[in-house]
C-alpha positions in Angstrom: 115.8 119.7 124.0 114.1 122.6 122.2 110.6 123.8 122.7 108.6 125.5 119.9 105.0 126.5 119.6 102.6 125.0 117.2 102.7 127.9 114.7 106.5 127.8 114.6 106.4 124.0 114.1 104.0 124.4 111.2 106.2 127.1 109.6 109.5 125.2 110.1 108.4 121.6 110.0 111.0 120.4 107.5 113.8 122.0 109.5 112.5 120.5 112.8 112.3 117.0 111.2 115.9 117.3 110.0 117.0 118.3 113.6 115.0 115.3 115.0 116.6 113.0 112.5 120.0 114.2 113.7 119.0 113.1 117.3 117.6 116.3 118.8 114.4 116.1 120.8 111.9 118.8 119.8 108.9 119.6 122.1 105.9 121.2 120.5 103.7 123.3 122.8 100.3 124.9 122.6 99.8 128.0 124.7 103.1 127.2 126.5 102.0 123.7 127.5 103.9 120.8 126.0 101.7 118.5 123.9 104.1 116.3 122.0 107.7 115.3 121.4 109.3 115.0 118.0 112.0 112.3 118.1 113.6 110.0 115.6 112.2 106.4 115.3 114.6 103.7 116.1 113.7 100.9 113.8 114.3 97.2 114.2 117.9 96.1 113.9 119.0 95.2 110.3 118.8 91.6 109.6 121.9 89.8 108.4 121.5 88.2 105.0 122.3 84.5 104.9 122.0 83.9 108.7 120.4 80.5 108.1 122.5 77.5 107.3 121.3 74.3 105.7 122.5 71.3 103.7 121.1 70.1 100.4 121.1 66.3 100.3 122.7 64.6 97.3 119.4 62.9 96.3 117.5 66.2 96.3 116.3 65.8 92.7 115.8 62.1 92.9 112.3 60.8 92.0 109.8 60.5 94.9 108.8 57.0 96.1 105.6 55.7 94.6 103.7 56.0 97.9 104.6 59.7 98.1 103.6 60.3 94.5 100.2 58.6 95.1 99.5 61.0 98.0 99.8 64.0 95.6 97.2 62.6 93.1 
């Protein structure tokens, strides 16, 4: 864990972000007192594509019964 003051953080923000992305925790202090921690965000787990299974019935494209058609008019 590295501690830097606010001025140094402003000067080297890009480098500090790169270090945090690599997993390092950076503490930013004002007047020697820690005020925040710069850490990488762990996002939600990646979703697996195609995780849902379903069956398409053989009569999927068959005409609807008259009573169902009437409900849509």
